N, C-alpha and C positions, 0 to 999 in steps of 0.2 A: 504503081512500080514503089519499093520502098529505098531510103537511101540508108545503107549500113552506116552504123558509127563505129569507128575504129576504138577497140577496146585497149586501153593504157593503163600499166599501173602508176600509183602517185606515193609519193613519200611527204609526211607532214609531220612536223615538229609540234609537240604538245607540251607545254609547261605545266597546264593545269594537271587535275586528277584525271586520269583515262576513264575512271568511273562515270563521269559527267557526259561521257559521249554518247551521242545518241544518232541515229539517222534512220531516214524513212525510206521504205522500198515500197513501189509502186509496179504490179504486175498486170498486164492485160492479156486476154487470148483474143486474137484475132481468128475469126472462125476457119478461115483456110487460106492458104497461100495460092492454091490453085482452083480454078473453077471445078466443081465437083457436078459431075451428069448423075441425075436421078433418071432410072430406068422403071418406064410402065411396061409391063407385060400383058398383052391381051390376047386372047384366044378368039379365033374368027374360024370357023368351019373346019376346025380340029388342027389348024396351023397356029403358030406362034408367031407375033409380030412384036418387035420392042422399039418403043420411041423412046427419046431421051431430051431432056431439056437441061440446061445449064443453071446451076446456083451461083449467085454472084457472091464475090468475097464481101463480107460484112464486118463492122466493128461494132460490138455491143457495150455500151456504157455499163450495164450489168456485171460483165464480165472483168471489171476492174476490181482489183484487190489491192487494199492499201494498209499497212502496218508500220508502225514506229517501233524499232528495236534499240535496247540500249546495250553498252558494251557487255559481254558475257552473260547476256540474258539468255537462259535456257528455254527453247521452243522444242517442244514433242511433236514428232510425228505420228502419224497413225500407228506405225509399227511399233514405235518405242512406248506408245501408251499402251499398247495391249501386251509388250513384253514386261514392262517394268511395273504394271499392275499386280502380276504374281509375284508373291514376295519369295517364292521358291526362285526364281531366276535371277534374283538380285543378290550378289556374292559379296561385292566390295562396299567400302562406304560410301563412294558416289553413287553407286546404284541403289543402294538402300534409302539415300536421301532423295533419291528420283521417285521411289515408290512413296515415301512419305509425301513429297510434294504433291503428287498426282492424287492421294487420299484427300489431303487438305483440300485441295481445288475441288473435288468432288462433293465433299460435305459443306462447302462454302457456295456450291452451286454456280462455280466460276468456269468460264470455257479453259478447257485444257487443250483442245486442238486450235490450232491457228493457221488452217488451211487457207492456201496450200503452202505455208512457210513452215520450215523448221530450222534449227540451229544445232551446231556442234560446236561446243566452247572448250576452253583449254582443260578442264576437268575430264572431258571425254576421250583425250589423247587420241583424237581422231585422224586418220590419215586419208586424204582425199583420193579416190579412185575413179577410174571413169565408168564401172560399172556401179549400178544400185545395189542396194541392200536387199538381199533375196532370203537370208535365213536368220533364225535366232541365234545360231552359233556364230555367224559372221558378226550379228550386232554385240552379242556377248564380248566378243574379242575385242571389239574397239572401245570398251568401257573400262579398261583396266586402270589402275592407279595411275596417276599423272606423274609423267617426269618432268621434275621442276627444272627447267633450262633458263636460259637468259631472256627468252621471250615467251609470250602470250599469244595463242591465236583463237581466230573464231572464223567460223565458216557458215554461211547462209545458203540453205537449197530450197528449191520449190518442188514439191510433189506433183509433177506434171507427167508422169509416165513416160520415160523413166525419170526418177528423181535427178534433178540436174541444180548444179551449183552457180548460184548467182553471184556471189562476192566472196572475197577470202581476206581476212584481216590478220595482221600480223604486228605485234606490239613488243618494241624492244624496249625493255623496263631501263637498262642501264642509260641509253641514250634518250630516252623519251621520244623514240621514233615510231610512227604509225605507218605500216606498208598497207596499201589498199589495192585491191584489183577486182573488179575494174574502178575507175576513178568516178568520181562525182560527176552526174550528168543532169539535164534537163529532160524529164518525161516527155513533156510537152513539145519540145522542140528538136532534141537529138537523142532518142531513145535507144538503147540496147536491143538488139533482136535475137532471139532464139527461133530456130529452125528444128523441129521434132519430127522424125519419120516414125510413123506407126502404120495404121492401115491408110491412112493418106496424110499428106504434110500438114502439120500445124505450125502456125506463127505466133511467137509470142513476143510482147514488147514489154520492157521493165525500165525503171529509173531509180537512181540512188541520190538522195538529197540529204545533206547533212543538216540535221535540226537542233544541235545543241545551241544553248541558249547564248547569244551574242550581243556585245555592248560595244557600239561605235564611240560613246563619250565617256563613260565612266568604266574602269574596269573594276571596281569594287562593287557595283550593283549586279553583275553576273559572275556566277561561280564558274563559267567556262568560257571568260572573256579572253583568255589567252591561248586559245586554240590558233596555233598560226597556218595559216593556207597561203602559200606564196602566191597562188593564181589568184587571189581576191587581196589587192593591196590594201583596201580600205579598213580590211578586219586589224591590220597590225597598229598597235598604238605607238605612238610617236614616242611616248615616255619609255616603252620598251625596248625600242630599237636604239635610243640614245644610251641605255644603260649597258648595250652590248658593246660599247667602244669605249676605250680608254681616252679620256679628255686630255689634252695638253694642259701644261701647266698655265696658272692664271698670267695673263699679260703676255702671252706668247701664241704664236700660230704654227701649228703643224702643216708641213706642206709633203705631199706625197708625189714623187716625179716616176712615172712608169714610161719607158722607151723602149722600143723595138727596133733594132737593126735588121731590116726586112731583107735587103740583097745589096750586091756591088755590081755594077754593070760597067762593060766596056774598058776593061784593064787590060793591059799587054801580055802579061803573063798569068798562067793557071795557078791554082792550088794556093789560093789566099786566105787570110784572116785579117780581121781588124781588130785591133788595139785601141782602147779608149783611156783617157784621162779627165777627170772632172774637177774643177776648181769652183769651189763654192762662194757666193758673195760673202762679204763680211758680215757679222752679227749674226751667223747662222751655225747650227749644231747638227753635226751628222748623227742620226737616232738609230739607222739600219741603212744597211748597204754597203757597197764597195765604189771607192773613187778610181780605182785603178783596175782592169781587167781585160780579158779578150774572148773572142767569139772563137768558134772551131774553125777548122780549114773547109774549105768548099771547093769544088771544081765548076768550071763554067758548063753551062748547058749550050745548046746549039745557038741561042741567041747571045752567048755572051755574058749571061748572067750568073752570079754565084749566089744561091739562096743560102741565107742564114737563119732567120727567124728567132735572132738571139733577143731575149727580153732581159732588161735591168730594171732596178727598182730601187729607188733612195726615199728614205724618208727623214726630213729634215724637221728642226725646231727653230724659229725665227724669234730672236730677242723683240722686245718691245719697241727698241728704237730702229728696226730694220727698216731700211729704205726701200720702198716698193719697187723704184726704177733701178735696183741694183740687179746685174745680170749674173745668170750662172752660166760659165762656159764649159763646154764639152770638146775635147780635141780628139781626133781620130787619125789613125796612122794604118794604111792598108799595105799589108805585107804579103809578099809572094815567097814560096819555099821551093828550090830546086830539088833536083833528084838526090844532091849530096847534103840536103838539109840545110843548105846557105841560105840566107834570108836577104830580099832585095826590096827595097821601097818601090811601092807602085803610087802612092799619093799620099798628102796630107790635107786633113779637111778640119773644118772648124764650125761649131753650132752655139749661139748664145740665145736665152731667152730670159724672161722675167718671172718669177715665182709666184704668178696669177693663175686662176683657174683658166685651163686653156686645152684645145685639143687640136693638135696640128699633124698634116701629113707632108713631107718637104723632102726635095731630092737636093744633097748637099754635093757641091762640086769639089773635086780632089785635084791637088797641084803637086808637081814633083821637079826638081831641077833637072833641067835637059843636059845631056851629054853632047858636047860639040866635036871632039876628036874620036878618031878611030879606038884610041887606045881607051877612053872611058867607056864607049860603048862595048867594048869587049870585057873589060872589068865588070861591067854590069850583067853582062850575059853569062861570064862563066865563074865570077868570084863573088858578086853580090853587092857587098859593101854596105851594108845598113849601118848608120852612125846614129849616135844619141842627138835627140832633137830637142831644142828648147822652144816649146810651142809658145810659152806665154809671152816670150819676147820676140816672137816672129809674127803672132797674130795680133790685130788690134782689136778694139773692142766692137767695132763696126762690121767684122766679118773678113775685112780685107788684111793683107799682110805686109810687113815691112821688109824690102828687101836690103838689108845693111852691105852685103858684098859684092852686089852687081850681079848676082846669078840670076841667069833667065830662067824662069817658071814656064812649066807647059802644063795644060790641063789634060789629065789623064780619063778619068772616069767619075762617077758619080755614085752616092751611098743614098739608097732609099731608107728614110728612116720615118717612124711615126711616134709621137710622144703625146702624153695627156699629163696634166697637172691638177692634183686634186689639192684643196686647202681646207683646213679644221681649225675652228675657233672654239673655245670653252664656251658653251651656252649661257653659263652664268653672266657673261658680260654683254651678250647679244639680247637676252629675255627681255622684250618690252614692258613697260609697265603703264598703266592709266595715269595720267597728269604727270608725266615724268619728261623730263629733257635728256636726250641723249642717252636714255636707258636707265637713267639714275631717280629714284624717287626723293621726295623730301626726307623721308626716314635715313635712306642712304647718305643724304648730305648732313644730315644732322648727325649720325654715327661716324662719318669721317672727321666732322669738326671735332666731336668730343676726343676722339683718338688722337687728332692732331695736338689738341689743347694738352692731353695728358702727357704727351711725349716732349711738349713745350716746358712743362711744368718740371719734368724730370730733369732736363736739361739745366734749368734755372737753378734748381736745388744742388745740382752737382756742381755748379759755377760758385756757390757761396761756400 
């Protein structure tokens, strides 16, 4: 038996000229998917007897067909060669150019047919169909003038009766995006299979390989080194990746905080939402994001959990004298809303962390003041009574809270949080050099010395 490889499309970003794109097709015919019986008819005494013997499935290396095709390279099928060889069939400029190309190859004794492969390029204005090309009228109708659109397309077929499409490519010129179906694969390890039903079942295996010139060391020695294939990370140059990001200013550090408020668990009332307030450390600047916001409202499930999945992101710039032990504080307020749209407090919570790269998932406990008397309980149930709360004076830096008025606090529920911190530095300050100390070469030191001396001389002259 054979293992079918699932066909899937792929999208690639190509920064280089698409004309440099090449790919190799490998096609092999496996004689038969089924064991075919051969019948020997013998006559004995005027009667017929039939004996059958099985023919095993074999794979012949002589049936292996390999070809390398360049982007928008026109390969003619046998039917197209016959059709375009007659100048009377050629009406458009594209068809006349095909006729001239066939004549030139015949005069130069070059092979015209690339059996079993042939292609339809963008100039053909071809629309793939399930049925094969069967008539000259159908062929002529598909070679009209090209409709210039925002994309170019190309289709590769195999003449295996019936004609079968092996792959389809579409190039978006504006975004420099190449769509391929099916994706590249390894012919020896995970080939694609084609099953063709004619007189009996035929089986074909084929593979698609990218053969564009690649360079893993230097971009300039290869004309197609900027082919971006996300499935093969070592093809991507680090210099090219760094150019896609905006660098923070020198002597600063950029910090990205990504946080998700996943769910709230075990609170008294339903229909709750979470409001949060973020206090940044000193010597930091908010570059992007909101410091005060709220999640949507959510109702509890059978397990008492209210799902949010609320994501927030902050981008900060830390100044040169920023202290790494400084904490970023996030204050949470869990609020429930009753049928009259009145709010009541379900709990307060606090989270603090340092601005260093990290990835954590945590459960934050919530607390609220407890009601001792019946009147207070009725007020909470029917009136609500949410009040303005001073988080920064209530919570200490270690996560504990300061009770200034002797109010008894009770644990209510928990907040499930997940956060990730990413840091970015300017690579000019981190790039090491041979024979350097702390990333500074002798030339850098002398340059800084000359600059300092120039400034000192300017100050002295001003004083005189």
